[in-house]
C-alpha positions in Angstrom: 104.7 -181.2 4.8 106.3 -183.9 2.7 103.5 -186.3 3.4 100.9 -184.0 1.8 103.3 -183.3 -1.1 103.7 -187.1 -1.7 99.9 -187.6 -1.7 98.5 -184.7 -3.8 101.2 -183.2 -6.1 102.4 -184.1 -9.6 105.5 -181.9 -9.7 107.7 -180.4 -7.1 110.0 -177.3 -7.1 112.6 -177.3 -4.3 113.6 -173.7 -3.4 116.5 -172.4 -1.3 117.6 -168.9 -0.8 115.3 -167.5 -3.5 116.3 -170.0 -6.1 114.9 -173.3 -7.5 117.6 -175.9 -6.8 115.6 -178.8 -8.2 112.4 -179.4 -10.2 110.9 -182.7 -11.4 108.0 -185.1 -11.1 107.0 -185.7 -7.4 108.0 -189.4 -7.6 111.4 -188.6 -9.0 112.1 -186.0 -6.4 111.1 -188.3 -3.5 112.7 -191.5 -4.9 115.9 -190.1 -6.4 116.6 -186.5 -5.2 119.5 -185.0 -7.0 120.4 -181.9 -5.0 122.1 -182.1 -1.6 119.5 -179.7 -0.1 116.6 -182.0 -1.3 118.4 -185.0 0.2 118.7 -183.1 3.5 115.0 -182.2 3.6 113.9 -185.8 2.9 116.3 -187.2 5.5 114.8 -184.9 8.1 111.2 -186.2 7.5 110.2 -188.2 10.6 109.3 -191.8 9.8 106.5 -193.6 11.6 107.8 -197.0 12.7 105.1 -199.8 12.9 106.7 -202.5 15.0 105.7 -206.1 14.2 103.3 -207.7 16.7 99.7 -208.7 17.2 97.0 -206.6 18.7 96.3 -207.1 22.4 92.8 -208.6 22.3 90.7 -210.9 24.3 89.0 -214.1 23.0 85.7 -212.3 22.3 87.5 -209.8 20.0 87.3 -206.9 22.4 90.6 -205.1 23.1 92.0 -205.9 26.4 92.8 -203.0 28.8 95.7 -200.9 27.9 98.8 -201.7 30.0 99.7 -199.2 32.7 101.6 -196.0 31.7 104.6 -194.7 33.5 102.3 -192.1 35.0 100.6 -194.8 37.1 103.9 -195.6 38.8 105.3 -192.2 39.7 102.7 -189.4 38.9 103.6 -185.8 39.1 100.3 -184.5 37.7 96.9 -186.1 37.9 94.0 -184.6 36.1 90.5 -186.0 36.9 87.0 -185.5 35.5 87.9 -182.4 33.4 84.9 -181.4 31.3 84.1 -178.3 29.3 81.3 -177.2 26.9 81.2 -174.5 24.2 78.1 -172.7 23.3 77.4 -172.7 19.5 77.8 -169.5 17.7 75.2 -167.7 15.6 71.4 -167.3 15.4 70.6 -171.0 15.8 71.8 -171.0 19.4 69.6 -168.0 20.2 66.4 -169.8 19.2 67.3 -173.1 20.9 67.9 -175.1 17.7 71.4 -176.2 18.7 72.9 -177.7 21.8 76.2 -176.9 23.5 79.1 -178.8 22.1 81.4 -180.7 24.5 85.0 -179.7 24.1 86.0 -182.2 26.8 84.1 -185.0 28.5 85.4 -186.4 31.8 89.1 -186.3 30.7 91.7 -187.6 33.1 95.5 -188.2 32.6 98.5 -189.0 34.7 102.0 -187.6 33.9 105.1 -189.2 35.3 108.0 -187.2 36.7 110.6 -186.6 34.0 108.5 -188.0 31.2 107.2 -186.8 27.9 103.5 -187.8 27.3 101.9 -187.4 23.9 98.4 -186.2 23.2 97.1 -187.0 19.6 93.8 -186.5 17.8 92.2 -184.8 14.9 91.4 -181.1 14.9 88.6 -180.3 17.3 89.2 -183.3 19.5 90.0 -181.2 22.6 93.8 -181.4 22.7 94.6 -177.7 22.8 91.6 -177.0 25.1 92.9 -179.5 27.6 96.5 -178.2 27.3 95.3 -174.7 28.1 93.4 -175.9 31.1 96.5 -177.7 32.4 98.4 -174.5 32.1 95.8 -172.4 34.0 95.0 -170.3 30.9 91.4 -171.6 30.5 88.8 -172.7 33.1 86.6 -175.8 33.1 83.3 -176.1 35.0 84.3 -179.5 36.5 87.5 -181.3 37.2 90.5 -181.3 39.4 94.3 -181.1 38.8 96.8 -182.3 41.3 100.5 -181.5 41.0 102.5 -183.3 43.7 100.5 -182.8 46.9 98.7 -179.6 45.7 95.2 -179.8 44.3 93.9 -177.1 42.0 90.2 -176.2 41.2 90.0 -175.9 37.4 86.7 -174.0 37.7 88.7 -171.0 38.9 91.2 -169.0 36.9 94.8 -170.2 37.0 95.8 -167.0 38.8 93.2 -167.4 41.5 93.7 -171.2 41.9 97.5 -170.9 42.0 98.0 -173.1 38.9 99.3 -170.4 36.7 103.1 -170.5 36.5 103.5 -174.1 37.6 102.8 -175.2 34.0 104.2 -173.3 31.0 103.1 -173.5 27.4 105.0 -173.5 24.1 102.4 -172.4 21.6 101.9 -173.7 18.1 102.8 -170.5 16.2 105.8 -168.6 17.5 105.0 -165.6 15.3 101.8 -164.8 17.3 102.9 -165.9 20.7 105.7 -163.3 21.1 104.9 -159.7 21.9 105.9 -157.8 18.7 106.6 -154.6 20.8 109.1 -156.3 23.1 112.7 -157.2 22.2 113.8 -160.8 22.7 115.8 -159.7 25.8 112.8 -158.0 27.3 110.6 -161.1 26.7 113.1 -163.4 28.3 113.9 -161.1 31.2 110.2 -161.0 32.0 110.1 -164.8 32.1 113.1 -164.9 34.5 111.4 -162.4 36.8 108.2 -164.5 36.8 110.1 -167.7 37.5 111.9 -166.0 40.3 108.6 -165.2 42.0 107.4 -168.8 41.6 110.7 -170.3 42.9 111.6 -167.7 45.5 115.0 -168.3 47.2 116.5 -170.1 44.2 119.4 -168.8 42.1 117.9 -166.8 39.1 118.1 -168.5 35.8 121.1 -167.6 33.6 119.8 -166.0 30.4 123.2 -166.1 28.6 123.6 -169.8 29.4 120.1 -170.5 28.1 120.8 -168.7 24.8 123.9 -170.7 24.3 122.1 -174.0 25.2 119.4 -173.3 22.6 121.9 -172.2 19.9 120.6 -168.6 19.9 123.2 -165.8 19.2 123.2 -163.3 22.1 123.0 -160.6 19.5 119.3 -161.5 19.1 118.5 -160.1 22.5 118.2 -156.6 21.1 116.0 -157.6 18.2 112.2 -157.8 17.8 110.4 -161.0 16.8 109.8 -160.0 13.2 113.6 -159.9 12.7 114.0 -163.6 13.6 113.5 -166.7 11.5 110.8 -169.2 12.4 113.2 -171.6 14.0 114.8 -168.8 16.0 111.4 -167.6 17.2 110.4 -171.1 18.3 113.7 -171.4 20.2 112.9 -168.2 22.0 109.5 -169.6 22.9 111.2 -172.7 24.4 113.7 -170.5 26.3 110.8 -168.4 27.6 109.1 -171.5 29.0 112.2 -172.9 30.5 113.4 -169.7 32.1 110.1 -169.5 34.1 111.2 -172.7 35.8 107.9 -174.6 35.6 107.4 -178.1 36.9 105.6 -179.1 33.6 105.6 -177.8 30.1 102.7 -178.2 27.6 104.1 -178.0 24.0 101.1 -177.4 21.7 102.2 -178.5 18.2 105.5 -176.6 18.6 106.9 -177.9 15.3 103.9 -177.6 12.9 104.9 -174.1 11.7 108.5 -175.1 10.9 110.1 -176.7 7.9 111.3 -180.3 8.3 115.0 -179.6 8.8 114.3 -177.0 11.6 111.6 -179.3 13.0 114.1 -182.1 13.5 116.4 -179.8 15.4 113.6 -178.5 17.6 112.4 -182.0 18.4 115.9 -183.1 19.5 116.4 -179.9 21.4 113.2 -180.4 23.4 114.0 -184.1 24.0 117.5 -183.4 25.3 116.5 -180.4 27.4 113.7 -182.3 29.1 116.1 -185.2 29.9 118.8 -183.0 31.2 116.5 -181.0 33.5 114.4 -183.9 34.6 111.3 -182.0 33.6 107.8 -183.3 32.6 106.2 -182.4 29.3 102.9 -182.8 27.5 103.5 -183.0 23.8 100.5 -182.2 21.6 100.8 -183.0 17.9 99.1 -184.3 14.8 102.3 -186.0 13.7 102.4 -189.5 14.9 106.0 -190.0 13.9 107.2 -187.2 16.1 105.0 -188.4 19.0 106.5 -191.8 18.6 110.0 -190.5 18.7 109.4 -188.1 21.6 107.0 -189.8 24.0 107.0 -192.7 26.4 103.1 -192.7 26.7 100.3 -191.6 24.4 96.7 -190.5 24.9 94.4 -190.5 21.9 91.7 -187.9 22.0 88.4 -188.0 20.0 85.4 -185.8 20.3 86.6 -184.5 23.7 87.1 -187.9 25.2 90.1 -190.2 25.7 89.6 -192.8 23.1 92.8 -194.8 23.8 95.9 -194.6 25.9 99.0 -196.6 26.9 102.7 -196.8 26.5 103.9 -195.7 23.1 105.1 -199.1 22.0 101.7 -200.6 22.8 99.7 -197.9 21.0 101.7 -198.2 17.8 102.1 -202.0 17.7 99.4 -203.7 19.7 96.4 -201.4 20.2 93.4 -202.7 18.4 91.3 -199.6 18.9 89.7 -198.8 15.5 90.2 -195.0 15.8 93.9 -195.5 16.8 94.5 -197.8 13.8 92.7 -195.3 11.5 95.0 -192.5 12.6 98.1 -194.7 12.1 96.9 -196.0 8.7 96.3 -192.4 7.5 100.0 -191.7 7.6 101.5 -191.6 4.0 103.0 -195.0 3.4 106.1 -193.5 1.8 107.1 -192.2 5.3 106.2 -195.3 7.2 108.6 -198.1 8.0 
């Protein structure tokens, strides 16, 4: 994380293939990198662009309503009134000294067909919980999800409600989201079989073509996850999600475990694949620069609620929501333009 490095370190060692290729004061490394590898890393760091413009406010100083998102025009998925509480852990809950914590409070979003929609917020804001509910992996006591003309009761498991399989997830850490006992070929074959059941009557997905599309050597099919690099494992997770042929993909911080050079490749890969296949994606991330580059609309989560939302250009240039501005201003200035 180059932003953290720029904020807290005095010196930097740049390592590649077991060797230190460059070492100097942090400011020297960031301002005048000498080694080509250092230059490549710094060039791959996403920059947050703050467009010039004024906040969209009314005369009384209150922010005007956010403009409509593309999900309002052509929605594929509509989530309404999704709420979920978590019971506190430990002795205090047993004696009634603590109240349940809301993970989500009456959350609703709309996803447009063929769009990438960002969800941003601090840790504990409910981003991942909401993504898992969208994918049918978790339940919520209240709420409803509609995909196309089909409504799904989120109080039931995704398998019972029929939601499971229509939405696929790409998890944050590829190392723990792949079965270590299965080869890559077995993992991807399983996804193809699952997708074939969901989309009965269609031509089965082409595994070899998917491997080529994602830049994965076919020789990896016989290997296990621990024999792959982090970037290769994340590509396998992307392939697994795509081969199941979902209508929607939830990508839960899919680049946070990767170095910046691999991260840039994965971001472009996701963006190109979604465009080519006319799919719909929810992209959950802490990194505002990546969200800005990927997404057409953004929802800002805070304490289990939607704090702000709108088209990406509006959120980053004209939203006057204090929490939104605080998130944007927290980005290291060195990587803001």
